[in-house]
N, C-alpha and C positions, 0 to 999 in steps of 0.2 A: 181415371189415371190423369195426373197432373202434367204439365207442359214443361219443357225446357227451353231456355234460350237459345236460339240458334247463334253460333259463334259469329261475332262481328268482325270486319276487316281490322287487322291488328295494326294498321298504320294510316295515316292520312293520305289521301290522294284525291286528284279531281273527282267531282261527283259523277260525271259520265263515265270515267274510267272504272271506278270502284264498282258502279251499278252494273257495268258490263261484265266484269269479272265474276261478281257474285251471282249474277243471273246466268251466265255461262256454267258456273259451278252446279248451282241448283238444277239446271236443265239436264245437264250430262248426268246427275245422279237421280233423274227420274222426277223432277219437281215440275210436272208438265203443267198442271193447272195454274200455277203461279207464273210460268213462262208465258203463258199466253198475254199477260198484262205487262210484259217485261218493259215496254217503251214508257210507261207511266208509273211503274212500281217504284215506291220509296223504301229504302232498307228498313225504316222503323217498322213497316208493316209486317216485317219477318220475324219479329222478335219472340214470338211465342208459338213457334212451329216445333213439333216433337221431331227430335232426331236420335239417331243411333249410330254407333260406330261401325264402319264398314271394315275396318281391319284392328288388330289388336293395338296399335299405336296411334290410330287415327285422330287428327285433331279437328277435322273439318265436320264430319258427321254426314249422314244420309238421313233425309227426311223419311220418317218412320211410316208415313202414309203411301210412300211410294217405293217401298224396298220390294224386289221381285219374289218375295216370300212372305209368309204369315208371321213377320217379325212383330214382337210386343214388348212393351216397356212396363216395368214396375218402379215406382218411384220409393225414395226414402220416406215420404210423408205416409205413404201407404203402410210401410213396415212399423212406422210409430203408432199409427193409429189402430193396427191390428195386434199390436204388443207382441210381435213374435222376437224370438230369441236368437234365432239364426236364419241363414239364407235358406236352407232347404225348407224350413217351415214357411217362409215367405213365398217361395215357388208354389207349394202345395195350396196355399190359400187362394192363389189368383190366376193359376193357368189350367185351362180345362184339360190340356193332355198331360198334366202331371198327376202321378200317384206316388205315394211314398209307401215304403215298406221298412219296419224296424225290428231286426232280429235280436238286438240287445237290450232294449228297454231304455236306453240313454236318449234323452230329448235331443242331444247334439249329434247322434249317429244314425240319423235317417238315410236310407237309400233314396235317391230321388229317380223316378222313372218318368223320362220326357219322351213321347212318341214311341216308347218301348225301348229306349236307351237309357242306360243306368249311369249315375254318378254316385259312389259309394264311398264310405270311409272305412269299410272292411276289406282287408286283403284278400285277393282271390276272386273278387267280383269282376265281371267282364264290363269294363268301363267304355261307354261310347259317346259320352259328352265332354267336351272341354270347358274349363271354368278359368276366366281370367279375372284378376283384381288389379285394376288400374293398368292393364296392359301385360302384367306378368302372370304366366301360366301357373295355376294353383293346383294342377293334377300333380300328385307327388312323382318324382322319378321312379321310385320303388312301387310298382304295381299300379301307377296312374290314379291311386285313389284321391278323394277330396275330403279334407279334414275341415268340416264345417265349423267346428269350434275354434279355428284359427282366423276367421273372416270377422271383423267386428261389425256388428249390423247397424250401429249408430253412425258408422263412418260412410255408410252407403247413400250415395245421392241418387242413383237409380240403377236398374239392372236391364240390360238390353238382352232379350231371348231371341236369338238368330236360327231359325230352324234349318235342317237340311244338312248335307254332307258338304259343308262349306270349306272349300280347299284352302282359303285364305287364314284359316285358323289353325292349320296344322293337325298334329296327331289327336287321335280320340274323338274328332269332330264328324263322328259317323252320322249322328242324329241330330246335332245341333250345337251351338256355343252359347254359354252364359257369360256376359260381359259386364262386370261389376265396375261402376264408376264412382269415384269417391267425392266427398264433399271438399269444398276449398274455403279460405277465409273471406273471399271477396262475395261469394253467393251465401255464404252461411255465417255472417258476422253476428256476434253476441255470444251469450254464455247460458247454457241450461244444465241444471244438476237435477237428477231424478233418483228418488229412493223407492224401492220396491219390497213388498213381502207379501206373505200369503201361504198358500196350500204346499204341502209337502216341505215345511220348514223352509221355504224359499227366501232368501235375502239377497237383493241386488242393488247395486249402485252404479250409475253411469253418468258421465259427463261429456260435454263438448264445448268448445270454444273456438271463436273464429274473429279476426280482426285484418284490417287492411291498412297499408300506409301509401297513400297516393304519391306522396312526394318522393319516396323511394321506389314506388312501382313494385311493392311487395304485398303479400297477403299470407296469412298463416291460419292454420287449423289444427286442433288437437282433440281427439276422442278417446275416452276410456271406458271399459266395462269391468265389473265384478259381479259374477252370478253364482251364488251357492245354493244348492238344494239338496235334500236328504233323498229325493225320489220316491215315487209311490210304490215301488217294490222293496223288499229287503235287499240291502247292500247294492243299492244303485245311486248312491249319492254322486254329485258332480260339483266341481268347482272351476270357473273359467275366468281367467284374467286376461284381458286384451288391451293394447294400447296403439294407437295410430296418431301419425302426425305428418303433416305436409306444409311446406313453405315454398312459395312461388314468386319468380322475379320477372317482370316485363320491362324491356328497355329498348333503346335504339330506335326510338320512335314508335314503339310498338310492334316492331319487326320480330324481336327476338324474344323468346320466352324459355325459362328454365325452371325445373320443377324438381324438388328433392322430397322423398317421402320415406318414412320409416314405419315399420309394422313389427310389433312383438306380441307374443301370446304365450302363456304358460297355464295349461289345462290339465285337470284329472277328471276323467269319465270312468264311472262303474256301471257295468251292466250284469244282468244275471240270466241271460240265455232264453230261449223258449222253454215252455213249459209242456210236459205230456198232458193230454186230456184228461187223465185220471188224477192230476194235481189241479186242475182248474177250478176246484171249489174254493180255493184260496189263491186268487190271481196275483196277489202281492208276494208270494212266496218265491224263492229262489230255487232253481234246480240245482245248480251247484255255485260255489263262489270260492275265492275271488274271481272276477273278470273285469281287468281294469286297463285303461290306457291313458298314459300321461304324454301329453305333447309339449313341445317347446318350439318355437319358432322366432326367428329374427331375419328381417328382410329390409334390404335398402334398395331404393330405385332413384337413378338420376335420369331424367327426361328432358329433352330440349326441342325447339322447333326454331326454324328462321325462315322468313319470307324473303326469297332470293330476288323477287320481282312482284308485280301485281298478280302474276299468273304461275308462279312456281314457289313451292314450298318444300323445304327438307326437314325431316324430323328423325329422331332416334332416341333410343334408350339403352341403359346398363342396368344391370341388377345383380345383386348377391343375395343368396338365400341360403340359411343354414337352419336345418331342423333336426329334431332328436324325438324319438318315440320309444317309450317303455312299455311293455305289454306283460301283463300277468294273466294267464288263462288257466282255469280248472278243466280237466279233461277227464271226465267220468266215463270213460269207455273201456277201461280195463276190467277184467272179469276174473281173474286167478283161474283161467281155464274153463270158465262156463261156457263161452262162446268160441266158435271158430272164427277163423280171420275174416270170413265173408259175413260175420254177423248172426250165423245160424247157430242154435244151441248144440254144444258139444255132446256127443252120445257116448255112453259107456254102457254096453251090453244091450244096446237098442234102446235105452232110456236116457232122458237127459242127465248129463253128468252131475249137474248141480241141483237136479229135482225141482227146478223152477222155484227155488226158494231163496234166491238172493235177497239180502246181503249175506245170509248165514253159511252159504255153500253147503258142502257135504263133508262126512268125516275125512274124506280123502283130501280135501282142500281146506280144512280148518284145523286149527291148533286146539286140539280138545283135551289131551292129556295133561293132567296136573304136572307131571314130570318136565314136559316140554315147556309149559308155562312157567315153571319154576326156575327153569334155565334162561328165561327172558324172551323166548319165542313168542311172538305175538303177531303172526302173518295175517291171520284171518280169524279174527273174533267176532266183534259186533260192527265191523266197519268194512267198507268196500275198497279194495285196492284201486288206486287211480293215479293220476300224475298232475304235476303242475308244470306248466310251459312258461319260461320266462324268456323275453327276447328284447332286444335293444337294436333299434335301427338309427343310424346317423346318415344324415343326406346333406351334402354340401352342393349347391347348385349356383350357376352364374351364366349369364348370357347377355346378348346385345342385339339389337335391331336397328335398321335404318330404312328410311322410306321416303321417296321422291314423288311429289304430287304436281301434276302439270294440268292447267284449266284452258289452255289454248285451244282455238277452234280446229276442227279437223274437217277437210272437205267442205268447208263452208258452214258446219254445223258445230253446235256447242259440244265439248267433249271433256271428259275427265280421265286422265291417265294416272294410274298410281303404280310404282314399281318399288318392290320392297325385298329385304332378305333379313333372315335372323338365324341365330346360332344359339343354342342351348345345351350346356354340359353339366354333367352331375357326376359325383363320386358317392357311392353308397356302401356302407358296411352294415351287414346283418350278422348278429351273433344271438344264438338261442340255445337254451339248454332245457331238457325235459328230465324231471325228476320224479322218482318215486314218491307218492303220497297216499293218504288214507282219507277217505271220505267219512267225516264224523259231522253229523247234524248239518249236512249239506255243505260244509266247508272242506275243502281239500288242504289237507295239512301235510307239509313236507316231513318225511319221516325217513329214519335210517333204513337201510336194507336189512330187515330182520328175517330174511329167509336163511341167512347164513352167519354163523359166529365164529370167532376166533379164540383160541386159547393162547396163553403166554407161552406155554412150552410145546405148543403143537399137538399134544396128546389129547386124547379123547375127553370132553367136558364132564365135569361131576360138580358135585356140591363144593369140594375143595379145590377145583379147577375151572373157575367160571369162564364163561363166554363173554367175549367183547364184540360188540357190533360196530366194527371200524371201517366196514367196507363202504365204498362210494355208493350213493343212490343215484347216480346219473345214469338215466336209461339211454339218452342220446344227446347229440349236439349237433348244431348247423353253424359254419362259419363261411361267410360269403362276402366277398368284395366284388363290385360291379361299377363300371363306368359307362356313361351313356353319352352320347353326342347326337344331337339333332340339328339338322341344317335344312333350311327352308328357304326358298326364293320364289317370289310371287309377282304376277302383274294382273292388273284388273282395269278394264277400259269401259266406260259407259259412254255411248254416242246417241245424240239426239237425231234418230234417223229421219223423223218428220216432225211436224208440229206437235203431234201428240205421242207416237211412238218412239220409245228409247229402248235401246239394246245394250245388254251387258255382257261381256266376255271376260272370264277370269280364269286363272291357272296357276298351280304351284307346283314346284317340284320338291319333294320331301325325301329326306334320306336320313336313316337312324343306324348308328353304329353301337353295338352293344358288346362289351367284352366283360366277362366275369370269370372269377376264380374262387375255388374253395372246395370244402368237403362237407358230407354228411355222414356222421359216425353213429353206430349203435354199440353200446357197451354191455347192456343187459337186455333180457327180454322184457316183455310188457310187465311181467309180474315180479320182476327184479331177479328171475333166475340168471345164472351165469353162463348157461349155454342156450342155444337156440339154433334153428335151422331156416335159412332163407327159403321161403316158400316157392320163389321163382326160380332160382339157380339150383336148390338142392343142396348147397354147401352148408354144412355144420360149422359154427363158430363157438369159441368160449372165451371168457375174460380170464387171462391169466392171473390177475389180482386175486381171484377167489379160489385158486389152488391152495389146498390145505384148510379150507374153512370146512366147518361141520354143519350140514344142514339139519333141520328138525326132523323128528319122525314120531307119529302118533303110535306107532307100533311097538316101539321099544320101551323097556322099563325106565331108562335113564331120560327118554324124551328127545334123544338125538342120535343120529346114525352113528355106529361106532368108527366108521372109516371116514376121512376127510375127502373133500372133493379131489377128483383126479382129472386127467385130459380125457374128455369123451372120446370113444373111438372113432377115428377119422376125422375129428374136428380140427379146424384151422384157429390159430390163436387171433384174437380179436384186437382191436374193435373192427367191425365190418363197415368199411368205407366207400362211398360213392362220391366219384368226382363231379364237381360242378363246373368244371372248367369249360369254356366255350367262347366262341367268337360268332356274331351274327351281324349282318349287314342287310338292311332293307332300304328300297328305294322305289319311287314311283312318281309319276307326272298326273296329277289331278286337274281336270278341266271342270268349268262351270259356265252356263249360258243362261240368260235370262232376259225377260222383257216386262214393260209396263205399258199399259194402254188405257188412258181415262176415257170412259164413256161419255161422261160430262164433267163439270166442275165439281161434282160430289161423289162421284162413283168411278172406280176403276178396276180393272182386271189385271192379273200378274201371272206369270208362269217362270220355272225354273227347272234346269237339269243340273246336277252337281254331282261330284265324286269326291271321295276322301279315303284315305288309309289309316289303319291302325296297326303299328308293329307290335309284336308280342311282347310282353313285359318280362322282366328278369324273374318274377314271381312264376309267370306261366312256364318259361323256359327251364326253370329249375325243378319243375314238377310236371313233366310231359311224357314220362316213360310209363307206357301201360303196364309193362312187367314190373314196375317197382313203384306203386301207388305211394303217395305220401299224404300226410295229415296235416292241412292247413289251419292256422298259419304256423303248425309246429315243426314242420321238417321239409327238406328237399331231397330228391333222389334222382340225379342225373340231369343231363342237359341236352335232350334231343333238340333238333331244330323245329319250329312251327312255321306256318306260312303267315304272311300279313293277312289282315281282315281288310277287304275292300267293299265300300258302301256306295251304291248308286242311287241317286233319289230324284223323282219327278214330282212336282209339286204345282198345282193351279188353284188359284183363288180369286177372290174380289173383296173390295172393302169400300166403305163409303160413309157419308154422314146423312142424317136425316134432320134438317135444320141446323141450327146452331149448338144444340145441346144433346145430340144423340149420335152415335157412331156404331158401326157393325163391322165385322168381318168374317169371312168363311174360307176354308181352305180343304182341298183333299190332297193326300200325298202317298207316295209308295216308295219305300226304301228297301232295297235288296242287298244283302250281303252274301258275299262268296268267302269261303273259308273262315266261317265265323268260329270262335274259340269259345268252348263251353268246358266247364269244370265236371268230369264224368266221375260219379261216386262209384266206389267199388264196395263201400260198406257205410255204415252210419258215421264213420270217422276218417276213412281213406278214400283216395281218389286221385285223379290226375287230369290235367289240361289236354285238349285235343281239338284239332280243326274237325268240325262236324258237317262240314258242307255249306249249303245254302239255307239262309233263313231270310224272312220278309216281315217287315212292318208296315203296314198301310192303316190309313185312318182318315177322319173327319174331324174338323176343328170349326166350331161356331162360337162367335162372342158378340156381345152387344153391351152398350152402356148408354144410359139416358139420365138426364138431370131435370127434374121440375123445380118448382120455387125453392123447396127446402128438402126435397128428397132426391137422393142419387141412388140408382139401381144398376147392378152389373150382373151379368151371367155369362159363364163361359163353359162350354161343353166339349169333351174329347172322346172319340171313339179310336181305340188303338187295337187293331188286330195283329198279335205278333204270333208267327207261326214258323215252325221248322219246315224246310223245303227239300231236305235230302234225308232219306231214310238211314237210321244207323242204330246200333244196338249198343245199350249202355253196360258197363262193367257188371252191373248187377243183373243183367239178363232182360231188361226191358226193351221191347222193339219199338223204336219210335219211327213213325211214318209220317211222309208228308202230309201236312195239314194239321198236325199236333200243335196245340198252343203251347208257347213258351212259358215256363213257370214264373211267378213273382210279378206278374203285370195285370193289372186291373183293366178289363175290356173297355169300360166306360166310366167316365168322371163328370160330375157337374158341379160347379162352383158358383154359388149365389151370393152376392154382398148387396147389403142395403145399408144406408147412412142417411140419418135424419136430423135436421137442425131443429131440434125441439124449441129452443129459445137462442137469444143472443149469446148465452154462456153455456149452453147444454147440446151436445151431439150425442146421439145415440146410434150404435151399429150393430149389425148382426151379420153372421155368415154362416152358410149351410154348406157343408162338404158331403157329396154323395160319391160313393165308390162302388162299382160292381165287384163280383167275386173274382179270384184269381186262381190259377192252378198253384198248388203247394210245390215247393221245391222237392226234387226227389220223385215228381211224378210226370216225368218228361213224356211218357207214354200215354198220359191223360187216362188211364184205366185204373188206377189204384181207387177203390171204394172209399169215398169220404175224402179223396185227396185234393179237396179245394179250400180256400179260405173264403168265408162268407163275406158278402158285401156289406155296407155299413153306411150310416148317416150320422153326421156329427154337427151340432149347432153350437156356435161360439157367439158370445155377446160381448159388446165393449160400451163404455160410456165415458165422456170426457167432459168435465164440468170445470170451468174456468172461474175460480173464486175471486180473482182479481187480475188486472192486467199481467202481474208476474207470476201468479201461483195458479197451477191447474191440478185437478185431482182426476186420476183415471182409474178405471176398473175394468179388468178383463175376467170373463166367465168362460172357462174352456169345457167342452163336452156339458153344456148346460143341462142336458136331459139325462146325463149320467149313464149313457149307453155302454154295454158291454160290447167290445169288438176287438179285431185284431187286424194287423197289416201285414203280418208275415207269418208263414207256416212251412213245416217240412213234414214230409210224408214218409210213413213206414218205418220209423225209428223206433228202437226198442229201449224202454225205461230201464235205467240201472237198478231202480228199486223194486220193480215188479217183474221185469223181463218181459213185460207185455208190449208187442208190437203195436204202435198207435201213431197218430199225427201229434206232432208238437206245433203250439203256436206261441207266440209272444203277445201277452195282453197289452192293450193300449191303455194309456192313462184315464181314470174316472174323472168325474167333475173337479175342477179345481178353480179356484178364485185367488186373483192376485190384484193388489191395490198399489198404486203408485202416487207419489207427489212430485211435480216438477216445478222448479222455480227457475224462471228465465229473467235475465237482466242484460244490460248493455243493449247493443244493437250494431247496425251497420257503422262502422268507424272510418274516417277518414281524416288523417292528420294533415 
């Protein structure tokens, strides 16, 4: 991993004063080994020390080697060398405690699991990691998800990985914070253009340019990406367009700095879901389609800092964020009466109603008579009844934060004090419609409701009195408006208690206010029928718009029933509506304590205790009624309250150097959650969110890196043991006991990286990613036979050949050994094609080769 420059003092002062202030800051932040030589240390000696941000808007930074937790840094140079397309892929390549799972098949929609906590781009996942992009929280207000396709990877200067329940980074920081810092025109001057192509019809173009003007005290940076690929599975194409720009001004003798940045993205991602095992003979097949997400983002941020004196700095920022997401999902769970609501086979006379012969059904559920087909009825011929879900989410966010830093001595010892506050608000509108469709050749096609027909005169249909299928095909809809307000105030103080020992105490008060209004409406039953009975309340409903319509009949000579629909006995006129109105308020004070103690100049030990809170999201609150389960992300039913999740983490570790070219780190940790929130499945398509009591993530991390003359080697190992600690019973009847493993988390991972300078112009790299097995989703009791996703090993290769000072050829070979594997699985689901209950998995990508050409010109410019 490369190093970063430690920020220099921003304005001129006498050397003794400047040196004393900087040394004071370093000592207070845990830079003990350098503090021993404070009397003779020159500032220039500190120019290549790794630093990480200690708060979201921090401008000073904490020395990486002395953070009281196993913090790690990944640089933009590593992202470029490894040829990653998004941040999730970069984290998976380089962190031992990270594993990824991908349920959609899109390369931009990986779920990142770090220390057993997830950052996901899919609605409904329990998110336990916070992600910041240049100080702005990237967890979406709606569901706290993270859209990796909105973060331009070639704008990344470095990623700080801060583990533990860090209270300074606010909500969702149960297991850690991922802090992305972007490039600037001063440190990244020059221009480069890269064109890429290769497997899966991939075509990509990216550029970046930076320049500085010393006379004006300004620098500027712009980066752009375009990435289009067909995907290795059918109907899994993607197109990503990203643009990032930053301009900075420094003046007032270096005391004042202003920074304005703009980020824009427009993406379309297609995925095709997990496959049942009986379809894995063709892993590129689509289970159903379409399944697409189209995201748009515009974000503007203004940041400033000012040195009030040699020992005090004030900084702050304000941002505006506007996002839009349109989703289309095929939902092949409808069965025309073949299955009960709990997913079991419907019986008729003691035998399966559909005879286990889907999609053909039986005579009762099929249009077989020529007369009915002649009238236009085609409800159930050679295709499966299903639905298409379309949703549009609009999110408008804004927020500000301010921080005061003080480096004055306390009790005769060096000390750093940071006090800050932040406010984030968002308005969310969510509109969703679920329409009746037919599954034809794996595609769900919206179809008119052909269960019923209308005649022009209201009389019985005949050849001379034809039917018109003009009824609505809308099964249900959701309309939700939500506003969220998050307030945080924090304090962090690090005191040099002795020549070696530094103590850190921090805490934050976090408050979340969530108000929402809306309804979830049902208009038809899942098969398009105009009447239905709520299985929970027992109340029967009907859709008045279908009164007077004629249903088909296989038993009449005309093909239609002689009488039109009437009001079912005891039924209530629909739609059936569930209110989503609710007001929720959560608040908590979260503390942390840490220490650093260097055993010698090259080895130190550290420890930390920290707490954090996660408030339930609008998604979870809108689907938390066990009496009325919902299908995510297709609908919501009710607004019961949920308890906030509280995490408490204890961590101990050590790190050090062996000579000038090798370093190592090791840590053990234990994070315990109370009131953890999980999605409890009631069937293959329905479920609800609930507090399931206590859970625990504990583990071990080991890392080492060394460099020989021309060879660099790195290894990172992670052991993550994630378990339930409170017994509970799932809605499907699974008895979960304390000690059962939490699904979706690989227990062990190992990342090995080698880079060899073969010649002055050629660099060769290789990377091996090993992951152990994981429990499949839906197997919370760990008892389902075969309910695991096997472990895997993947080898990636890269080569970089400099053809001239300006031109470089790059090649990246992914999955070089062409291994067949999966990172995501669901247990005990029933295939709509065979009705066989089995495991579903999402196949990972096979071998792929991408070649790129980079042209670089210009350089550090100072006018």
